[in-house]
All heavy atoms as TSV, in Angstrom:
chain	resi	resn	atom	element	x	y	z
A	1	MET	N	N	1.209	17.884	-16.233
A	1	MET	CA	C	2.347	17.430	-15.450
A	1	MET	C	C	1.861	16.313	-14.521
A	1	MET	O	O	0.852	16.447	-13.847
A	1	MET	CB	C	2.885	18.621	-14.651
A	1	MET	CG	C	3.927	18.274	-13.655
A	1	MET	SD	S	4.664	19.624	-12.666
A	1	MET	CE	C	3.937	21.120	-13.190
A	2	ASP	N	N	2.609	15.196	-14.496
A	2	ASP	CA	C	2.224	14.106	-13.602
A	2	ASP	C	C	2.762	14.363	-12.198
A	2	ASP	O	O	3.530	15.289	-11.968
A	2	ASP	CB	C	2.677	12.751	-14.139
A	2	ASP	CG	C	4.190	12.586	-14.175
A	2	ASP	OD1	O	4.903	13.410	-13.586
A	2	ASP	OD2	O	4.645	11.621	-14.807
A	3	ASN	N	N	2.328	13.549	-11.243
A	3	ASN	CA	C	2.718	13.749	-9.847
A	3	ASN	C	C	4.223	13.685	-9.645
A	3	ASN	O	O	4.774	14.482	-8.888
A	3	ASN	CB	C	2.039	12.718	-8.951
A	3	ASN	CG	C	0.580	13.020	-8.751
A	3	ASN	OD1	O	0.109	14.119	-9.022
A	3	ASN	ND2	N	-0.158	12.036	-8.289
A	4	HIS	N	N	4.893	12.740	-10.322
A	4	HIS	CA	C	6.333	12.619	-10.129
A	4	HIS	C	C	7.058	13.882	-10.562
A	4	HIS	O	O	7.971	14.356	-9.878
A	4	HIS	CB	C	6.875	11.403	-10.893
A	4	HIS	CG	C	6.436	10.110	-10.305
A	4	HIS	ND1	N	5.439	9.362	-10.870
A	4	HIS	CD2	C	6.842	9.448	-9.204
A	4	HIS	CE1	C	5.246	8.279	-10.131
A	4	HIS	NE2	N	6.070	8.307	-9.115
A	5	GLU	N	N	6.657	14.433	-11.679
A	5	GLU	CA	C	7.286	15.668	-12.159
A	5	GLU	C	C	7.031	16.818	-11.178
A	5	GLU	O	O	7.918	17.609	-10.891
A	5	GLU	CB	C	6.759	16.031	-13.547
A	5	GLU	CG	C	7.479	17.227	-14.143
A	5	GLU	CD	C	7.043	17.544	-15.553
A	5	GLU	OE1	O	6.373	16.700	-16.192
A	5	GLU	OE2	O	7.378	18.643	-16.012
A	6	TYR	N	N	5.830	16.905	-10.642
A	6	TYR	CA	C	5.511	17.928	-9.649
A	6	TYR	C	C	6.427	17.790	-8.429
A	6	TYR	O	O	6.983	18.774	-7.944
A	6	TYR	CB	C	4.046	17.834	-9.221
A	6	TYR	CG	C	3.742	18.687	-8.021
A	6	TYR	CD1	C	3.555	20.062	-8.152
A	6	TYR	CD2	C	3.674	18.133	-6.746
A	6	TYR	CE1	C	3.305	20.856	-7.050
A	6	TYR	CE2	C	3.420	18.916	-5.637
A	6	TYR	CZ	C	3.240	20.287	-5.791
A	6	TYR	OH	O	3.001	21.058	-4.682
A	7	TYR	N	N	6.586	16.565	-7.961
A	7	TYR	CA	C	7.411	16.337	-6.772
A	7	TYR	C	C	8.880	16.672	-7.033
A	7	TYR	O	O	9.547	17.273	-6.185
A	7	TYR	CB	C	7.283	14.892	-6.288
A	7	TYR	CG	C	5.885	14.497	-5.872
A	7	TYR	CD1	C	5.393	13.233	-6.145
A	7	TYR	CD2	C	5.050	15.383	-5.203
A	7	TYR	CE1	C	4.112	12.854	-5.766
A	7	TYR	CE2	C	3.770	15.018	-4.822
A	7	TYR	CZ	C	3.304	13.754	-5.108
A	7	TYR	OH	O	2.039	13.399	-4.722
A	8	ILE	N	N	9.390	16.308	-8.191
A	8	ILE	CA	C	10.774	16.631	-8.535
A	8	ILE	C	C	10.955	18.144	-8.613
A	8	ILE	O	O	11.937	18.696	-8.095
A	8	ILE	CB	C	11.187	15.965	-9.872
A	8	ILE	CG1	C	11.241	14.446	-9.710
A	8	ILE	CG2	C	12.504	16.530	-10.389
A	8	ILE	CD1	C	12.319	13.971	-8.745
A	9	ARG	N	N	10.007	18.826	-9.245
A	9	ARG	CA	C	10.098	20.288	-9.337
A	9	ARG	C	C	10.076	20.928	-7.949
A	9	ARG	O	O	10.772	21.897	-7.689
A	9	ARG	CB	C	8.977	20.843	-10.203
A	9	ARG	CG	C	9.165	20.548	-11.675
A	9	ARG	CD	C	8.013	21.121	-12.495
A	9	ARG	NE	N	8.130	20.763	-13.878
A	9	ARG	CZ	C	8.752	21.487	-14.800
A	9	ARG	NH1	N	9.318	22.625	-14.452
A	9	ARG	NH2	N	8.808	21.091	-16.049
A	10	LYS	N	N	9.281	20.388	-7.051
A	10	LYS	CA	C	9.213	20.899	-5.673
A	10	LYS	C	C	10.563	20.719	-4.984
A	10	LYS	O	O	11.042	21.631	-4.298
A	10	LYS	CB	C	8.099	20.183	-4.906
A	10	LYS	CG	C	7.877	20.687	-3.517
A	10	LYS	CD	C	7.305	22.091	-3.542
A	10	LYS	CE	C	6.965	22.544	-2.137
A	10	LYS	NZ	N	6.597	23.962	-2.102
A	11	CYS	N	N	11.201	19.569	-5.167
A	11	CYS	CA	C	12.524	19.335	-4.564
A	11	CYS	C	C	13.557	20.304	-5.129
A	11	CYS	O	O	14.389	20.833	-4.384
A	11	CYS	CB	C	12.975	17.897	-4.803
A	11	CYS	SG	S	12.079	16.687	-3.825
A	12	ILE	N	N	13.511	20.535	-6.420
A	12	ILE	CA	C	14.452	21.480	-7.033
A	12	ILE	C	C	14.222	22.883	-6.489
A	12	ILE	O	O	15.177	23.607	-6.172
A	12	ILE	CB	C	14.327	21.437	-8.570
A	12	ILE	CG1	C	14.844	20.088	-9.087
A	12	ILE	CG2	C	15.087	22.597	-9.212
A	12	ILE	CD1	C	14.534	19.825	-10.551
A	13	GLU	N	N	12.970	23.270	-6.359
A	13	GLU	CA	C	12.635	24.584	-5.795
A	13	GLU	C	C	13.215	24.728	-4.385
A	13	GLU	O	O	13.804	25.756	-4.045
A	13	GLU	CB	C	11.113	24.731	-5.768
A	13	GLU	CG	C	10.591	25.974	-5.107
A	13	GLU	CD	C	9.067	25.929	-4.996
A	13	GLU	OE1	O	8.402	25.563	-5.983
A	13	GLU	OE2	O	8.556	26.260	-3.909
A	14	LEU	N	N	13.054	23.698	-3.567
A	14	LEU	CA	C	13.582	23.731	-2.208
A	14	LEU	C	C	15.115	23.764	-2.201
A	14	LEU	O	O	15.722	24.457	-1.384
A	14	LEU	CB	C	13.074	22.525	-1.414
A	14	LEU	CG	C	11.575	22.530	-1.116
A	14	LEU	CD1	C	11.126	21.162	-0.631
A	14	LEU	CD2	C	11.233	23.600	-0.113
A	15	ALA	N	N	15.728	23.029	-3.109
A	15	ALA	CA	C	17.195	23.029	-3.200
A	15	ALA	C	C	17.717	24.407	-3.581
A	15	ALA	O	O	18.717	24.882	-3.017
A	15	ALA	CB	C	17.657	21.984	-4.211
A	16	LEU	N	N	17.070	25.060	-4.518
A	16	LEU	CA	C	17.487	26.409	-4.911
A	16	LEU	C	C	17.328	27.393	-3.748
A	16	LEU	O	O	18.167	28.275	-3.550
A	16	LEU	CB	C	16.692	26.875	-6.126
A	16	LEU	CG	C	16.994	26.131	-7.423
A	16	LEU	CD1	C	16.013	26.548	-8.514
A	16	LEU	CD2	C	18.432	26.371	-7.861
A	17	LYS	N	N	16.272	27.225	-2.990
A	17	LYS	CA	C	16.048	28.059	-1.807
A	17	LYS	C	C	17.189	27.880	-0.801
A	17	LYS	O	O	17.710	28.849	-0.246
A	17	LYS	CB	C	14.705	27.685	-1.173
A	17	LYS	CG	C	14.286	28.519	-0.015
A	17	LYS	CD	C	12.898	28.052	0.448
A	17	LYS	CE	C	12.499	28.697	1.746
A	17	LYS	NZ	N	11.215	28.203	2.245
A	18	ALA	N	N	17.592	26.633	-0.579
A	18	ALA	CA	C	18.702	26.354	0.340
A	18	ALA	C	C	19.997	26.955	-0.187
A	18	ALA	O	O	20.767	27.559	0.578
A	18	ALA	CB	C	18.864	24.844	0.534
A	19	LYS	N	N	20.242	26.821	-1.471
A	19	LYS	CA	C	21.460	27.361	-2.073
A	19	LYS	C	C	21.524	28.871	-1.905
A	19	LYS	O	O	22.584	29.427	-1.602
A	19	LYS	CB	C	21.526	26.987	-3.553
A	19	LYS	CG	C	22.794	27.421	-4.230
A	19	LYS	CD	C	22.830	26.978	-5.675
A	19	LYS	CE	C	24.110	27.454	-6.329
A	19	LYS	NZ	N	24.159	27.064	-7.736
A	20	GLN	N	N	20.399	29.550	-2.073
A	20	GLN	CA	C	20.347	30.998	-1.902
A	20	GLN	C	C	20.685	31.414	-0.476
A	20	GLN	O	O	21.181	32.510	-0.247
A	20	GLN	CB	C	18.965	31.534	-2.282
A	20	GLN	CG	C	18.687	31.480	-3.759
A	20	GLN	CD	C	17.257	31.859	-4.094
A	20	GLN	OE1	O	16.387	31.915	-3.219
A	20	GLN	NE2	N	17.009	32.119	-5.370
A	21	LYS	N	N	20.435	30.524	0.484
A	21	LYS	CA	C	20.757	30.796	1.884
A	21	LYS	C	C	22.183	30.390	2.226
A	21	LYS	O	O	22.590	30.460	3.376
A	21	LYS	CB	C	19.792	30.043	2.805
A	21	LYS	CG	C	18.379	30.556	2.770
A	21	LYS	CD	C	17.568	29.914	3.884
A	21	LYS	CE	C	16.660	28.868	3.349
A	21	LYS	NZ	N	15.868	28.197	4.399
A	22	GLY	N	N	22.943	29.916	1.231
A	22	GLY	CA	C	24.317	29.501	1.479
A	22	GLY	C	C	24.448	28.112	2.056
A	22	GLY	O	O	25.507	27.736	2.542
A	23	GLU	N	N	23.380	27.345	1.999
A	23	GLU	CA	C	23.392	25.983	2.528
A	23	GLU	C	C	23.594	24.992	1.383
A	23	GLU	O	O	23.590	25.363	0.216
A	23	GLU	CB	C	22.072	25.702	3.245
A	23	GLU	CG	C	21.845	26.616	4.429
A	23	GLU	CD	C	20.476	26.433	5.061
A	23	GLU	OE1	O	19.679	25.623	4.555
A	23	GLU	OE2	O	20.208	27.110	6.056
A	24	SER	N	N	23.745	23.743	1.732
A	24	SER	CA	C	23.848	22.706	0.710
A	24	SER	C	C	22.590	22.722	-0.143
A	24	SER	O	O	21.485	22.824	0.391
A	24	SER	CB	C	23.983	21.324	1.354
A	24	SER	OG	O	25.158	21.240	2.100
A	25	PRO	N	N	22.735	22.631	-1.460
A	25	PRO	CA	C	21.556	22.678	-2.327
A	25	PRO	C	C	20.787	21.367	-2.312
A	25	PRO	O	O	20.836	20.573	-3.247
A	25	PRO	CB	C	22.151	22.981	-3.705
A	25	PRO	CG	C	23.520	22.404	-3.645
A	25	PRO	CD	C	23.973	22.564	-2.218
A	26	VAL	N	N	20.101	21.140	-1.210
A	26	VAL	CA	C	19.350	19.909	-1.020
A	26	VAL	C	C	17.906	20.271	-0.705
A	26	VAL	O	O	17.642	21.099	0.164
A	26	VAL	CB	C	19.937	19.076	0.140
A	26	VAL	CG1	C	19.095	17.848	0.406
A	26	VAL	CG2	C	21.377	18.706	-0.131
A	27	GLY	N	N	16.998	19.648	-1.400
A	27	GLY	CA	C	15.581	19.804	-1.108
A	27	GLY	C	C	14.957	18.426	-1.079
A	27	GLY	O	O	15.312	17.563	-1.869
A	28	ALA	N	N	14.048	18.224	-0.160
A	28	ALA	CA	C	13.421	16.907	-0.056
A	28	ALA	C	C	11.973	17.061	0.373
A	28	ALA	O	O	11.614	18.006	1.075
A	28	ALA	CB	C	14.163	16.042	0.951
A	29	ILE	N	N	11.166	16.130	-0.068
A	29	ILE	CA	C	9.779	16.071	0.350
A	29	ILE	C	C	9.455	14.638	0.744
A	29	ILE	O	O	10.129	13.701	0.320
A	29	ILE	CB	C	8.818	16.548	-0.752
A	29	ILE	CG1	C	8.925	15.674	-2.001
A	29	ILE	CG2	C	9.052	18.010	-1.089
A	29	ILE	CD1	C	7.870	15.978	-3.049
A	30	LEU	N	N	8.452	14.498	1.572
A	30	LEU	CA	C	7.926	13.170	1.899
A	30	LEU	C	C	6.478	13.137	1.445
A	30	LEU	O	O	5.706	14.043	1.741
A	30	LEU	CB	C	7.996	12.905	3.406
A	30	LEU	CG	C	9.387	12.795	3.999
A	30	LEU	CD1	C	9.307	12.605	5.506
A	30	LEU	CD2	C	10.145	11.643	3.375
A	31	VAL	N	N	6.154	12.106	0.714
A	31	VAL	CA	C	4.809	11.949	0.176
A	31	VAL	C	C	4.277	10.601	0.647
A	31	VAL	O	O	4.958	9.585	0.557
A	31	VAL	CB	C	4.823	12.002	-1.371
A	31	VAL	CG1	C	3.428	11.795	-1.929
A	31	VAL	CG2	C	5.430	13.309	-1.855
A	32	ARG	N	N	3.070	10.632	1.143
A	32	ARG	CA	C	2.430	9.388	1.570
A	32	ARG	C	C	1.054	9.311	0.934
A	32	ARG	O	O	0.242	10.220	1.100
A	32	ARG	CB	C	2.297	9.336	3.084
A	32	ARG	CG	C	1.671	8.045	3.556
A	32	ARG	CD	C	1.672	7.947	5.044
A	32	ARG	NE	N	1.199	6.644	5.433
A	32	ARG	CZ	C	0.571	6.404	6.562
A	32	ARG	NH1	N	0.379	7.371	7.426
A	32	ARG	NH2	N	0.170	5.193	6.841
A	33	GLU	N	N	0.819	8.253	0.205
A	33	GLU	CA	C	-0.459	8.021	-0.459
A	33	GLU	C	C	-0.885	9.249	-1.267
A	33	GLU	O	O	-2.040	9.682	-1.204
A	33	GLU	CB	C	-1.517	7.614	0.554
A	33	GLU	CG	C	-1.190	6.285	1.239
A	33	GLU	CD	C	-2.204	5.882	2.288
A	33	GLU	OE1	O	-3.202	6.617	2.495
A	33	GLU	OE2	O	-1.995	4.836	2.920
A	34	GLY	N	N	0.071	9.832	-1.977
A	34	GLY	CA	C	-0.214	10.959	-2.849
A	34	GLY	C	C	-0.336	12.305	-2.178
A	34	GLY	O	O	-0.625	13.296	-2.819
A	35	GLN	N	N	-0.119	12.368	-0.868
A	35	GLN	CA	C	-0.242	13.624	-0.133
A	35	GLN	C	C	1.129	14.068	0.379
A	35	GLN	O	O	1.843	13.279	1.017
A	35	GLN	CB	C	-1.199	13.457	1.041
A	35	GLN	CG	C	-1.454	14.743	1.785
A	35	GLN	CD	C	-2.481	14.569	2.893
A	35	GLN	OE1	O	-2.778	13.459	3.315
A	35	GLN	NE2	N	-3.012	15.671	3.363
A	36	LEU	N	N	1.491	15.303	0.101
A	36	LEU	CA	C	2.737	15.877	0.584
A	36	LEU	C	C	2.616	16.079	2.088
A	36	LEU	O	O	1.738	16.808	2.556
A	36	LEU	CB	C	2.995	17.215	-0.118
A	36	LEU	CG	C	4.256	17.958	0.245
A	36	LEU	CD1	C	5.495	17.178	-0.158
A	36	LEU	CD2	C	4.265	19.331	-0.421
A	37	ILE	N	N	3.476	15.390	2.868
A	37	ILE	CA	C	3.353	15.475	4.321
A	37	ILE	C	C	4.502	16.217	4.982
A	37	ILE	O	O	4.397	16.610	6.129
A	37	ILE	CB	C	3.177	14.082	4.964
A	37	ILE	CG1	C	4.359	13.171	4.652
A	37	ILE	CG2	C	1.873	13.448	4.524
A	37	ILE	CD1	C	4.331	11.850	5.392
A	38	ALA	N	N	5.622	16.409	4.256
A	38	ALA	CA	C	6.744	17.161	4.825
A	38	ALA	C	C	7.645	17.634	3.702
A	38	ALA	O	O	7.700	17.028	2.629
A	38	ALA	CB	C	7.542	16.292	5.796
A	39	GLU	N	N	8.330	18.733	3.960
A	39	GLU	CA	C	9.316	19.234	3.010
A	39	GLU	C	C	10.440	19.883	3.799
A	39	GLU	O	O	10.243	20.315	4.934
A	39	GLU	CB	C	8.697	20.223	2.023
A	39	GLU	CG	C	8.142	21.466	2.659
A	39	GLU	CD	C	7.501	22.389	1.641
A	39	GLU	OE1	O	6.714	21.921	0.807
A	39	GLU	OE2	O	7.801	23.590	1.699
A	40	GLY	N	N	11.607	19.909	3.192
A	40	GLY	CA	C	12.748	20.499	3.878
A	40	GLY	C	C	13.763	21.049	2.898
A	40	GLY	O	O	13.890	20.573	1.777
A	41	ASP	N	N	14.473	22.083	3.347
A	41	ASP	CA	C	15.487	22.698	2.511
A	41	ASP	C	C	16.731	23.064	3.312
A	41	ASP	O	O	17.527	23.872	2.896
A	41	ASP	CB	C	14.947	23.953	1.822
A	41	ASP	CG	C	14.652	25.083	2.795
A	41	ASP	OD1	O	14.693	24.858	4.019
A	41	ASP	OD2	O	14.393	26.202	2.333
A	42	ARG	N	N	16.919	22.458	4.458
A	42	ARG	CA	C	18.033	22.839	5.315
A	42	ARG	C	C	19.153	21.810	5.363
A	42	ARG	O	O	19.817	21.652	6.365
A	42	ARG	CB	C	17.543	23.103	6.728
A	42	ARG	CG	C	16.656	24.303	6.808
A	42	ARG	CD	C	16.463	24.692	8.227
A	42	ARG	NE	N	15.438	25.724	8.315
A	42	ARG	CZ	C	14.838	26.047	9.426
A	42	ARG	NH1	N	15.129	25.423	10.544
A	42	ARG	NH2	N	13.938	26.989	9.434
A	43	GLY	N	N	19.346	21.098	4.306
A	43	GLY	CA	C	20.453	20.157	4.258
A	43	GLY	C	C	20.133	18.808	4.858
A	43	GLY	O	O	19.009	18.509	5.249
A	44	ARG	N	N	21.161	17.993	4.943
A	44	ARG	CA	C	20.988	16.587	5.307
A	44	ARG	C	C	20.462	16.360	6.710
A	44	ARG	O	O	19.706	15.446	6.949
A	44	ARG	CB	C	22.311	15.862	5.131
A	44	ARG	CG	C	22.675	15.697	3.682
A	44	ARG	CD	C	24.008	15.066	3.561
A	44	ARG	NE	N	24.994	16.126	3.693
A	44	ARG	CZ	C	26.267	15.992	3.456
A	44	ARG	NH1	N	26.738	14.833	3.106
A	44	ARG	NH2	N	27.089	16.996	3.568
A	45	GLU	N	N	20.861	17.181	7.673
A	45	GLU	CA	C	20.451	16.920	9.057
A	45	GLU	C	C	18.938	16.971	9.224
A	45	GLU	O	O	18.334	16.104	9.826
A	45	GLU	CB	C	21.119	17.914	10.012
A	45	GLU	CG	C	22.620	17.764	10.098
A	45	GLU	CD	C	23.360	18.435	8.942
A	45	GLU	OE1	O	22.749	19.251	8.213
A	45	GLU	OE2	O	24.541	18.120	8.759
A	46	ARG	N	N	18.313	17.989	8.664
A	46	ARG	CA	C	16.863	18.116	8.803
A	46	ARG	C	C	16.145	16.996	8.053
A	46	ARG	O	O	15.171	16.434	8.545
A	46	ARG	CB	C	16.412	19.477	8.283
A	46	ARG	CG	C	14.950	19.735	8.505
A	46	ARG	CD	C	14.614	21.157	8.167
A	46	ARG	NE	N	13.221	21.414	8.473
A	46	ARG	CZ	C	12.630	22.545	8.247
A	46	ARG	NH1	N	13.300	23.552	7.748
A	46	ARG	NH2	N	11.359	22.703	8.534
A	47	ILE	N	N	16.627	16.669	6.879
A	47	ILE	CA	C	16.015	15.603	6.099
A	47	ILE	C	C	16.135	14.276	6.846
A	47	ILE	O	O	15.194	13.494	6.894
A	47	ILE	CB	C	16.652	15.535	4.700
A	47	ILE	CG1	C	16.297	16.815	3.935
A	47	ILE	CG2	C	16.188	14.299	3.933
A	47	ILE	CD1	C	17.118	17.044	2.694
A	48	ALA	N	N	17.270	14.044	7.467
A	48	ALA	CA	C	17.451	12.818	8.247
A	48	ALA	C	C	16.455	12.763	9.404
A	48	ALA	O	O	15.909	11.704	9.708
A	48	ALA	CB	C	18.882	12.726	8.765
A	49	ARG	N	N	16.184	13.902	10.044
A	49	ARG	CA	C	15.208	13.925	11.138
A	49	ARG	C	C	13.817	13.568	10.629
A	49	ARG	O	O	13.087	12.843	11.289
A	49	ARG	CB	C	15.198	15.298	11.817
A	49	ARG	CG	C	16.368	15.517	12.738
A	49	ARG	CD	C	16.127	16.670	13.693
A	49	ARG	NE	N	15.727	17.896	13.034
A	49	ARG	CZ	C	16.553	18.856	12.619
A	49	ARG	NH1	N	17.843	18.720	12.776
A	49	ARG	NH2	N	16.083	19.948	12.052
A	50	TYR	N	N	13.422	14.081	9.446
A	50	TYR	CA	C	12.130	13.710	8.870
A	50	TYR	C	C	12.075	12.213	8.637
A	50	TYR	O	O	11.088	11.556	8.934
A	50	TYR	CB	C	11.895	14.422	7.531
A	50	TYR	CG	C	11.520	15.873	7.638
A	50	TYR	CD1	C	12.037	16.796	6.734
A	50	TYR	CD2	C	10.634	16.335	8.599
A	50	TYR	CE1	C	11.685	18.135	6.808
A	50	TYR	CE2	C	10.288	17.663	8.680
A	50	TYR	CZ	C	10.811	18.559	7.772
A	50	TYR	OH	O	10.467	19.874	7.844
A	51	ASN	N	N	13.152	11.669	8.076
A	51	ASN	CA	C	13.196	10.250	7.767
A	51	ASN	C	C	13.032	9.419	9.038
A	51	ASN	O	O	12.247	8.472	9.079
A	51	ASN	CB	C	14.510	9.927	7.053
A	51	ASN	CG	C	14.544	8.520	6.523
A	51	ASN	OD1	O	13.530	7.892	6.352
A	51	ASN	ND2	N	15.734	8.026	6.277
A	52	LEU	N	N	13.761	9.775	10.076
A	52	LEU	CA	C	13.666	9.039	11.338
A	52	LEU	C	C	12.277	9.171	11.949
A	52	LEU	O	O	11.736	8.214	12.486
A	52	LEU	CB	C	14.727	9.532	12.322
A	52	LEU	CG	C	16.165	9.170	11.972
A	52	LEU	CD1	C	17.130	9.864	12.939
A	52	LEU	CD2	C	16.370	7.673	11.992
A	53	SER	N	N	11.706	10.364	11.864
A	53	SER	CA	C	10.383	10.584	12.413
A	53	SER	C	C	9.351	9.680	11.730
A	53	SER	O	O	8.533	9.063	12.389
A	53	SER	CB	C	10.000	12.048	12.238
A	53	SER	OG	O	8.670	12.264	12.648
A	54	CYS	N	N	9.416	9.589	10.419
A	54	CYS	CA	C	8.475	8.740	9.701
A	54	CYS	C	C	8.703	7.270	9.996
A	54	CYS	O	O	7.760	6.503	10.151
A	54	CYS	CB	C	8.588	8.990	8.198
A	54	CYS	SG	S	7.900	10.576	7.722
A	55	ARG	N	N	9.975	6.886	10.110
A	55	ARG	CA	C	10.282	5.492	10.409
A	55	ARG	C	C	9.742	5.122	11.779
A	55	ARG	O	O	9.141	4.066	11.972
A	55	ARG	CB	C	11.795	5.260	10.356
A	55	ARG	CG	C	12.136	3.783	10.488
A	55	ARG	CD	C	13.597	3.552	10.579
A	55	ARG	NE	N	14.036	4.078	11.872
A	55	ARG	CZ	C	15.280	4.337	12.191
A	55	ARG	NH1	N	16.238	4.150	11.326
A	55	ARG	NH2	N	15.595	4.800	13.367
A	56	ASP	N	N	9.897	6.024	12.752
A	56	ASP	CA	C	9.415	5.758	14.110
A	56	ASP	C	C	7.894	5.631	14.157
A	56	ASP	O	O	7.354	4.887	14.961
A	56	ASP	CB	C	9.872	6.853	15.061
A	56	ASP	CG	C	11.374	6.832	15.300
A	56	ASP	OD1	O	12.035	5.806	14.984
A	56	ASP	OD2	O	11.909	7.842	15.791
A	57	ARG	N	N	7.204	6.375	13.262
A	57	ARG	CA	C	5.739	6.305	13.216
A	57	ARG	C	C	5.256	5.103	12.434
A	57	ARG	O	O	4.073	4.791	12.432
A	57	ARG	CB	C	5.167	7.558	12.550
A	57	ARG	CG	C	5.297	8.789	13.370
A	57	ARG	CD	C	4.557	9.936	12.768
A	57	ARG	NE	N	4.502	9.874	11.317
A	57	ARG	CZ	C	4.197	10.890	10.536
A	57	ARG	NH1	N	3.923	12.051	11.055
A	57	ARG	NH2	N	4.176	10.759	9.226
A	58	GLY	N	N	6.169	4.457	11.714
A	58	GLY	CA	C	5.783	3.295	10.914
A	58	GLY	C	C	5.303	3.651	9.535
A	58	GLY	O	O	4.689	2.838	8.866
A	59	ASP	N	N	5.561	4.880	9.099
A	59	ASP	CA	C	5.146	5.310	7.745
A	59	ASP	C	C	6.067	4.772	6.686
A	59	ASP	O	O	7.195	4.578	6.841
A	59	ASP	CB	C	5.118	6.837	7.643
A	59	ASP	CG	C	4.006	7.444	8.488
A	59	ASP	OD1	O	3.120	6.695	8.888
A	59	ASP	OD2	O	4.060	8.653	8.721
């Protein structure tokens, strides 16, 4: 399995976890230089916070 497939599978796993909790079936990860640095399964608000955090750091 290549890295992209691993990352997609991880997002699907997180989305299923969110769905089981009754939340929007959204899973997201942030990868920098091949290293998983963040993951989330709590819908758009949490993912948006990760995105803003990385943007503020210049990542």
